[in-house]
One Martini backbone bead per residue (centre of mass of N, CA, C, O) as a GRO file, in nm:
protein
  111
    1MET     BB    1  -2.286  -1.096   0.344
    2ALA     BB    2  -2.005  -1.237   0.303
    3PRO     BB    3  -1.760  -1.398   0.405
    4ALA     BB    4  -1.434  -1.300   0.490
    5SER     BB    5  -1.304  -1.567   0.336
    6ILE     BB    6  -1.434  -1.424   0.083
    7PRO     BB    7  -1.380  -1.275  -0.192
    8PRO     BB    8  -1.504  -0.982  -0.381
    9THR     BB    9  -1.520  -1.060  -0.694
   10THR     BB   10  -1.802  -0.999  -0.805
   11GLU     BB   11  -1.820  -0.711  -0.690
   12ALA     BB   12  -1.576  -0.597  -0.840
   13ARG     BB   13  -1.681  -0.638  -1.125
   14ASP     BB   14  -1.940  -0.470  -1.089
   15VAL     BB   15  -1.806  -0.200  -1.030
   16PHE     BB   16  -1.645  -0.172  -1.298
   17ARG     BB   17  -1.891  -0.193  -1.484
   18GLU     BB   18  -2.043   0.053  -1.362
   19LEU     BB   19  -1.782   0.241  -1.451
   20GLY     BB   20  -1.718   0.131  -1.766
   21TYR     BB   21  -1.564  -0.131  -1.767
   22THR     BB   22  -1.360  -0.376  -1.891
   23VAL     BB   23  -1.364  -0.726  -1.805
   24THR     BB   24  -1.181  -0.982  -1.724
   25ASP     BB   25  -1.120  -1.289  -1.682
   26GLY     BB   26  -1.106  -1.463  -1.364
   27GLY     BB   27  -1.022  -1.444  -1.055
   28ARG     BB   28  -0.886  -1.245  -0.807
   29GLU     BB   29  -0.763  -1.147  -1.082
   30PHE     BB   30  -0.783  -0.846  -1.290
   31VAL     BB   31  -0.877  -0.656  -1.580
   32ALA     BB   32  -0.943  -0.305  -1.624
   33GLU     BB   33  -1.096  -0.120  -1.902
   34ARG     BB   34  -1.065   0.241  -2.000
   35LYS     BB   35  -0.953   0.358  -2.245
   36TRP     BB   36  -0.632   0.425  -2.115
   37ARG     BB   37  -0.711   0.240  -1.884
   38ARG     BB   38  -0.519   0.004  -1.673
   39VAL     BB   39  -0.638  -0.219  -1.425
   40HIS     BB   40  -0.515  -0.389  -1.153
   41VAL     BB   41  -0.704  -0.642  -0.989
   42THR     BB   42  -0.746  -0.717  -0.632
   43THR     BB   43  -0.875  -0.959  -0.420
   44LEU     BB   44  -0.968  -0.951  -0.067
   45CYS     BB   45  -1.066  -1.076   0.243
   46SER     BB   46  -0.903  -0.868   0.394
   47ASP     BB   47  -0.673  -0.627   0.459
   48GLY     BB   48  -0.397  -0.771   0.326
   49VAL     BB   49  -0.115  -0.672   0.425
   50ASP     BB   50   0.028  -0.960   0.452
   51ASP     BB   51  -0.041  -1.020   0.121
   52LEU     BB   52   0.152  -0.793  -0.045
   53GLY     BB   53   0.435  -0.890  -0.128
   54PRO     BB   54   0.397  -0.971  -0.438
   55TYR     BB   55   0.307  -0.658  -0.510
   56LEU     BB   56   0.608  -0.532  -0.409
   57ALA     BB   57   0.794  -0.675  -0.577
   58ASP     BB   58   1.042  -0.730  -0.770
   59GLY     BB   59   0.987  -0.764  -1.086
   60GLY     BB   60   0.865  -0.725  -1.356
   61GLU     BB   61   0.571  -0.576  -1.435
   62THR     BB   62   0.457  -0.270  -1.333
   63PRO     BB   63   0.178  -0.141  -1.268
   64ARG     BB   64   0.032   0.169  -1.277
   65LEU     BB   65  -0.252   0.044  -1.191
   66ARG     BB   66  -0.414  -0.020  -0.874
   67CYS     BB   67  -0.660  -0.248  -0.721
   68PHE     BB   68  -0.812  -0.300  -0.404
   69VAL     BB   69  -1.051  -0.547  -0.297
   70THR     BB   70  -1.277  -0.528  -0.018
   71TRP     BB   71  -1.422  -0.526   0.257
   72ARG     BB   72  -1.528  -0.252   0.417
   73GLU     BB   73  -1.409  -0.322   0.713
   74ASN     BB   74  -1.100  -0.343   0.565
   75ALA     BB   75  -1.019  -0.084   0.398
   76ALA     BB   76  -0.869   0.110   0.591
   77ALA     BB   77  -0.638  -0.085   0.667
   78LEU     BB   78  -0.534  -0.121   0.381
   79ARG     BB   79  -0.473   0.172   0.319
   80ASP     BB   80  -0.274   0.215   0.554
   81GLY     BB   81  -0.074  -0.006   0.467
   82LEU     BB   82  -0.006   0.113   0.188
   83THR     BB   83   0.092   0.387   0.281
   84SER     BB   84   0.336   0.269   0.450
   85MET     BB   85   0.468   0.103   0.196
   86LYS     BB   86   0.496   0.250  -0.072
   87PRO     BB   87   0.423   0.181  -0.356
   88PRO     BB   88   0.531   0.173  -0.717
   89TYR     BB   89   0.220   0.282  -0.745
   90ASP     BB   90  -0.087   0.342  -0.831
   91TRP     BB   91  -0.368   0.352  -0.593
   92ALA     BB   92  -0.658   0.165  -0.469
   93VAL     BB   93  -0.948   0.131  -0.257
   94ILE     BB   94  -1.219  -0.105  -0.226
   95GLY     BB   95  -1.523  -0.104  -0.049
   96VAL     BB   96  -1.756  -0.364   0.008
   97ASP     BB   97  -2.138  -0.378   0.032
   98GLY     BB   98  -2.278  -0.530  -0.174
   99ASP     BB   99  -2.391  -0.263  -0.383
  100ASP     BB  100  -2.183  -0.109  -0.218
  101PHE     BB  101  -1.922   0.158  -0.239
  102THR     BB  102  -1.572   0.253  -0.162
  103VAL     BB  103  -1.327   0.498  -0.241
  104MET     BB  104  -0.964   0.476  -0.182
  105GLU     BB  105  -0.698   0.663  -0.199
  106GLY     BB  106  -0.400   0.745  -0.212
  107ALA     BB  107  -0.155   0.926  -0.144
  108ALA     BB  108  -0.043   1.214  -0.203
  109GLY     BB  109   0.217   1.164  -0.438
  110SER     BB  110   0.189   0.888  -0.515
  111PRO     BB  111   0.471   0.709  -0.502
   0.00000   0.00000   0.00000
């Protein structure tokens, strides 16, 4: 596994391609599209809870679907942080570890 200070950008793109999405080029943030779904994806180095301010701020167009991808050992803490923050969009967290990944959805009935 890569060091925790490097976001799992390549792994995130691979996960979405494996799931049949078309992925745009870009850095730590990209768009994954499949049929009617357009998911704004952000990769994070850690549990990222302290880094989520810009994604929760008002202003601009709020994406309908967001996915945050981090290393597997940080995924549960990120999910818990998002659940407590109650962002104004549907979201999921993906924890990656090599070629393996786990998807954690937001709380039922969120946002």
